N, C-alpha and C positions, 0 to 999 in steps of 0.2 A: 524669618523667611530663609529657607534653604536654597542656595544657588548652586546649580550643577553645571560644570563646564566640561564639555566633551572635546577631545582633540582627535582629529582623524588625519592620518598621513596617507597621501596618495602612494600607491604601490611603487611608482617609478619616480617619485619626486625626491627633492632634496630632504635631508633630515631636519632642516630648520623648521621648528614648530610655528604655525601660523598665528597671527594676532587675532584676538576676538573682535567681533564687530563693536562691542562696547566694553569698556574697562571700568566697572563700578569702583568707587572709592571705598576704603575700608578704614574705619577709625579704630585704633588699637585700644583694647581694654587696659585697665591700670596694670594688671599683673603682667600682661604681654609686654608692655613698655618697660616694666620693672625687670622682667626677665632679659630683655635685650640689653638694657643699661648695665645689669649685673654681669652679663657675659662679656661686654666690652671692658668693664672695669677689671674683671678677673684676668682678662687677656693682658691688660697693661701691667697687672701684678705678676705675670709670668705663667699663668695657668693657660696652657695652649691647647690641651686635650680636655674638652669639657663635656660633661653629661647634664642633661636637664630632665627632670621627672615632673610630668604634668598628666593629669587624668585624661581619659578619652573625652573628646568634645571640647577641650580647652583651646583648641586652635594652634596646635604646635606647627602646623604647616604655615600659618600666617606669621608666627613668630620667626621661623627661620628665613622666610622670604624677606621680611623686613630687616632681619639681622644681616643678611647678604648685602642689602642696600646700604645699611648704616656702616658696615665694616670698611675701613679705610685700607688702602694699599699699605703693606708693612714697609717701614723705612729701610729695613735690611734687604728687601727685594722689590725694588720699584716696578718691576715687570709684572708682579703678581696682582693682577686685576680680576681674574676670573674665579668662578665658584664651581665646584663639582658636588652634585647632589646624588647621593647613593640610596637606593632602596632595592628590595628584593622581590617586589611584585609589581605587575604592570599597572594596576590601579593606583598604587602609590606614586609611581613615576608620573602618570597623567595628572594626578591631583597636585603634585608639587609643581609641575610645569604650569598648570592653570593658575595656581595661586601666585607664583613668581610673576607671571604675565600681568596679573591684576596690580601688583605692587610696582613693577617696572615694565610698563607697556611697550617701551621702546627697546628693550634689550633683546639680543639675539640668543635664543635657546636651542640647543641641540639635543637630540635623543640618541643614546648609545644603548642598543638592546638588540640582541639576536642579529638579524640580517641588516638592521639599521646601524650601519658603521660609517660615521662621518670621516672624511679625510683629514689628514694632518692640517691642511690648509684651512679646512672649515673649522677645525677645533681652535686653531690659532686666531681665527677672525671672529669667533663667537664670544658672548659674555658669560654664558652659563651652560654646563653640560649636565643633563639629568640622565643618570646611567644605572643600568642593571648590574647588581653585585654578581649574580651568577654568570653574567657575561664577561665582566672585567676581571672578576676574581677566580675564574676557573683555572685549575692547576696547569692545563696545557695552553692557556690563552696568552698571547703576546700583545693583545690589544691595548693594554695599559701603557705599553711602551711608546705609544703615540702621544701620550700626555707628558708635556714638559712641566715638571714641578715648579719651575720658576715662573710659570704663568698663572698659578693658582694661589689665591689668598686664603681660601678655606675649602674644607670638605665637610659637607653636611651629611649626617647619617640618620635617616628616618628609621623608626622602629629599632632604636640603638641597642635594645637588649640582644639582638642577633649579632652584634659586633664581635663577640668572642669567638665566633665561628672561624674556621681556618680560612675560608674565602675572603673575609674582611681583613684579617690579619695579613694575608698574603698581599692583598691589593694595596693596603695602606703602607706596607713595608716597601713594596715595589716603587710607590710614588714618593717614598722618602718621608712620609708624614709622621712616622714614629721615631725618627732621629731626634736626639736632644737639640740639635742645632737647626731644626727645620723651622721655617717661618710660617708654615701653614697651620691655620686654626682648624682643629678637628672638633666638631660640635655635633653631638648626638642627642636626640630626644626620644623619649619613650614613656608610656604610662606604666610600664612593668620592667623596671631596671633590674629587679631581682629575678634571676633565672631559675626555673624549676629544677634544672639539672645541676645547679650549684657552681657552674662555671663562672669564674671571676671576670669582670670587665676591666680589672686593673691594668692589664697590658695595653689597653686601648685608651682608657680615660684616666686622667689624673685626679679629677674631682667632680662631684655632683654640685654644680655651682648654683643651681636653683631648683626648688621643690615646692609644690603645693599639693595637698592631699585632697581626695574626693570630698571628705567631710568639710574641709575649709571652703572649698569651691561651692558646695551646696549651701552652706551657711551664708555665704555672701551672695547667694542667688545667681551665680554665674552658671551653675548646673541645676537641673531639677532633681527632686528627691528620687532615690532609687527604689524600684519596685521589684522585689526579688521573688521568684517563683521556683519552687523545688519540685522535681518529678521523681517518683519512686518507680524503679524498673528492676526486673529480674535478669536483665541482660548481662552476660558475662563478657568482660573485655580482655580476658587473659591472653587470647591468641591474636589480639589486634597488634599489628606492627605499627612502629612509630618511625616515620621517615621525615627528616628535616623539620621535626616538630609537629607534624600533622599525622593524625591516626589514619591508617590504611585498613581497608577490609582484608580479611585473611585471604591469602593467595590471589589478591587482585593485582593486575599489572600496574606498575608505576608509570604515570604519564610523564 
């Protein structure tokens, strides 16, 4: 059964995301628990910037929501109790917030996106910030300056194959997460860690700490068999622009 959670923020209300009427429990699958345990073990071994590769439909959001819950405050920075979750699309932000709410129904979650800009006081008093990368990582933006690195134990990057982009690197560098002496766990998940443009993720992640392939997940009946359909067409895509990884119609305005 597929459960859909919608989060609606009042135009003039606080940025704190509301609690759902009901919070259904969720039992982790074996590989989800194994992924969390592996990530925590590798962190103890000194691998602080981690990538995880799992197929679409494997519940990566479930995993990082439970990872945040399981992750303890680092001994080197006892004030670091919060989590920052980064994504580049609105639906991913909503999905992350809803799943975190299921796992930790009493936590206080803030949304940082566009006009939704929590105050420093709100950030300091919350548990988790779910933030838009285009908002925080913009070249002219100083919004990330409101985030005290000493308050955050981890930064979660959804769709981590985007992390080699300048916006991500700029954001992580500003918050100090790329420094060798940083206490912050940087944890990214994606179904496609290999980028088509060939750009390396090495400046962001030290190691792929966990991986499961589509074939393995299908064989273990966690995912259904693939049904592949091909379409023959005479359409010519030579003049199609590519903006931020998305194809645009020729001469069309960029939204």
